[in-house]
ZAVEXDREN-497608 format. One line per field, with one value per atom (N, C-alpha, C, O, CB): atom name; x, y, z. Coordinates in Angstrom, 1 decimal. Glycine has a CB too. Layout:
! residues N
at = c(CA,...)
east = c(X,...)
north = c(Y,...)
up = c(Z,...)
This chain:
! residues 45
at = c(N,CA,C,O,CB,N,CA,C,O,CB,N,CA,C,O,CB,N,CA,C,O,CB,N,CA,C,O,CB,N,CA,C,O,CB,N,CA,C,O,CB,N,CA,C,O,CB,N,CA,C,O,CB,N,CA,C,O,CB,N,CA,C,O,CB,N,CA,C,O,CB,N,CA,C,O,CB,N,CA,C,O,CB,N,CA,C,O,CB,N,CA,C,O,CB,N,CA,C,O,CB,N,CA,C,O,CB,N,CA,C,O,CB,N,CA,C,O,CB,N,CA,C,O,CB,N,CA,C,O,CB,N,CA,C,O,CB,N,CA,C,O,CB,N,CA,C,O,CB,N,CA,C,O,CB,N,CA,C,O,CB,N,CA,C,O,CB,N,CA,C,O,CB,N,CA,C,O,CB,N,CA,C,O,CB,N,CA,C,O,CB,N,CA,C,O,CB,N,CA,C,O,CB,N,CA,C,O,CB,N,CA,C,O,CB,N,CA,C,O,CB,N,CA,C,O,CB,N,CA,C,O,CB,N,CA,C,O,CB,N,CA,C,O,CB,N,CA,C,O,CB,N,CA,C,O,CB,N,CA,C,O,CB,N,CA,C,O,CB)
east = c(-9.0,-8.5,-9.4,-9.1,-7.1,-10.6,-11.5,-12.1,-12.7,-12.6,-11.9,-12.5,-11.5,-11.9,-12.8,-10.3,-9.3,-8.8,-8.6,-8.1,-8.6,-8.0,-6.5,-6.0,-8.3,-5.9,-4.4,-4.1,-4.9,-3.5,-3.1,-2.7,-1.2,-0.7,-3.5,-0.5,0.9,1.4,0.8,1.7,2.3,2.8,4.4,5.0,2.5,4.9,6.3,6.8,6.2,6.7,7.8,8.4,9.9,10.6,8.3,10.2,11.6,12.2,11.5,11.7,13.4,14.1,15.3,16.2,14.4,15.5,16.6,17.3,16.7,16.2,18.6,19.4,19.6,20.0,20.8,19.4,19.6,20.7,21.4,18.3,21.1,22.2,22.2,23.1,22.2,21.2,21.2,20.0,19.5,21.2,19.4,18.2,17.9,18.8,17.0,16.6,16.2,14.8,14.1,16.1,14.6,13.3,12.6,13.2,13.5,11.4,10.6,9.5,8.7,10.1,9.4,8.4,7.6,8.1,9.1,6.2,5.3,4.5,4.0,4.4,4.3,3.5,2.5,2.9,4.4,1.2,0.1,-0.5,-0.9,-0.9,-0.5,-1.1,-2.1,-1.9,0.0,-3.4,-4.4,-5.3,-5.4,-5.2,-6.0,-7.0,-8.3,-8.2,-6.5,-9.4,-10.6,-11.2,-11.0,-11.6,-11.9,-12.7,-13.8,-14.1,-13.2,-14.5,-15.6,-15.2,-14.4,-16.9,-15.7,-15.4,-15.7,-15.0,-16.1,-16.8,-17.2,-16.7,-17.3,-18.7,-15.7,-15.2,-14.6,-14.2,-14.2,-14.4,-13.8,-12.3,-11.6,-14.1,-11.9,-10.4,-9.9,-10.7,-10.1,-8.7,-8.1,-7.8,-6.7,-6.8,-8.8,-8.7,-8.2,-7.6,-9.9,-8.5,-8.1,-6.6,-6.0,-8.7,-5.9,-4.5,-3.8,-2.8,-4.0,-4.4,-3.8,-3.9,-3.4,-4.4,-4.5,-4.6,-3.2,-3.0,-5.4,-2.2,-0.8,-0.3,0.4,0.1,-0.6,-0.1,-0.8,-0.6,-0.4)
north = c(-3.5,-4.6,-5.8,-6.8,-5.0,-5.7,-6.8,-7.1,-8.2,-6.6,-6.2,-6.4,-7.2,-7.5,-5.1,-7.5,-8.0,-9.4,-9.6,-7.1,-10.3,-11.6,-11.4,-12.1,-12.5,-10.6,-10.3,-8.9,-8.3,-11.3,-8.3,-6.9,-6.8,-7.2,-5.9,-6.2,-6.0,-4.6,-4.2,-7.1,-4.0,-2.7,-2.9,-3.4,-1.5,-2.4,-2.5,-1.1,-0.4,-3.5,-0.6,0.7,0.5,-0.1,1.7,1.0,0.9,2.3,3.1,0.0,2.5,3.8,3.6,2.7,4.5,4.3,4.1,5.4,6.4,3.5,5.5,6.7,7.0,6.2,6.5,8.3,8.8,9.8,10.0,9.5,10.5,11.4,12.4,12.3,12.2,13.3,14.3,14.1,15.1,15.7,13.0,12.7,11.3,10.4,13.5,11.0,9.6,9.4,10.3,9.2,8.2,7.8,6.8,5.9,7.1,7.1,6.3,5.6,6.2,7.1,4.3,3.5,2.8,2.0,2.4,3.0,2.4,1.4,1.7,3.5,0.2,-0.8,-1.3,-1.8,-2.0,-1.2,-1.8,-2.9,-2.8,-0.7,-4.1,-5.3,-5.7,-5.9,-6.4,-6.0,-6.5,-7.4,-7.4,-5.3,-8.3,-9.2,-9.0,-9.3,-10.7,-8.6,-8.5,-9.8,-10.8,-7.7,-9.8,-11.1,-11.3,-12.5,-10.9,-10.2,-10.4,-9.6,-8.6,-9.8,-10.1,-9.5,-8.0,-7.3,-10.2,-7.5,-6.1,-5.4,-4.3,-6.0,-5.8,-5.2,-3.9,-3.5,-6.1,-3.0,-1.7,-1.7,-2.6,-0.9,-0.6,-0.4,0.2,0.9,0.5,0.0,0.6,2.1,2.5,-0.2,2.9,4.3,5.1,6.1,4.9,4.6,5.3,5.2,6.1,4.7,4.3,4.2,5.0,5.6,2.7,5.1,5.7,7.2,7.9,5.2,7.8,9.3,9.9,11.1,9.7,9.2,9.6,10.2,11.2,8.5,9.6,10.1,11.4,11.9,9.0)
up = c(9.4,8.6,8.5,7.9,9.1,9.1,9.1,7.7,7.5,10.1,6.7,5.4,4.5,3.3,4.8,4.9,4.1,4.5,5.7,4.0,3.5,3.8,4.1,5.0,2.6,3.3,3.5,3.1,2.3,2.6,3.7,3.5,3.8,4.8,4.4,2.8,3.0,2.4,1.4,2.3,3.1,2.6,2.5,3.4,3.6,1.3,1.1,0.8,-0.1,0.0,1.5,1.2,0.8,1.5,2.4,-0.4,-0.9,-1.1,-1.8,-2.2,-0.6,-0.8,-1.6,-1.2,0.5,-2.7,-3.6,-3.7,-4.0,-5.0,-3.5,-3.6,-5.0,-5.9,-2.9,-5.4,-6.7,-6.6,-5.6,-7.3,-7.7,-7.7,-6.6,-5.7,-9.0,-6.5,-5.4,-4.5,-3.9,-6.0,-4.5,-3.7,-3.5,-3.7,-4.2,-3.3,-3.2,-3.9,-4.0,-1.7,-4.2,-4.8,-3.8,-3.4,-6.2,-3.5,-2.6,-3.3,-4.0,-1.4,-3.2,-3.8,-2.8,-2.0,-4.8,-2.8,-1.9,-2.7,-3.7,-1.2,-2.1,-2.7,-1.7,-0.6,-3.3,-2.0,-1.2,-1.9,-3.0,-0.8,-1.2,-1.8,-0.8,0.4,-2.1,-1.3,-0.4,-1.1,-2.4,0.2,-0.4,-1.0,-0.1,1.1,-1.0,-0.8,-0.1,0.3,-0.3,-0.9,1.4,1.8,0.9,0.6,3.3,0.4,-0.5,-1.8,-1.7,0.1,-2.9,-4.2,-4.3,-4.9,-5.3,-3.7,-3.7,-2.5,-2.1,-3.9,-1.8,-0.6,-0.8,-2.0,0.1,0.2,0.0,-0.2,0.2,1.3,-0.9,-1.0,0.2,0.9,-2.3,0.6,1.9,1.8,1.9,2.3,1.5,1.3,2.6,2.4,0.8,3.7,5.0,5.1,5.8,6.2,4.5,4.5,3.4,3.7,4.4,2.3,1.1,1.1,0.2,-0.1,2.1,2.2,2.3,2.1,3.4,2.7,2.9,1.6,1.6,3.4,0.5,-0.8,-1.2,-2.3,-1.9)
């Protein structure tokens, strides 16, 4: 996380008719304009 000024993850689960909908939101701000994306975290998808 040393490459990011801020990092937040939000997970929202909404019940549907016969199941659920899961919404993942990743928000981050790089310390430098050309900084890396947080790809080690997003492998889950």
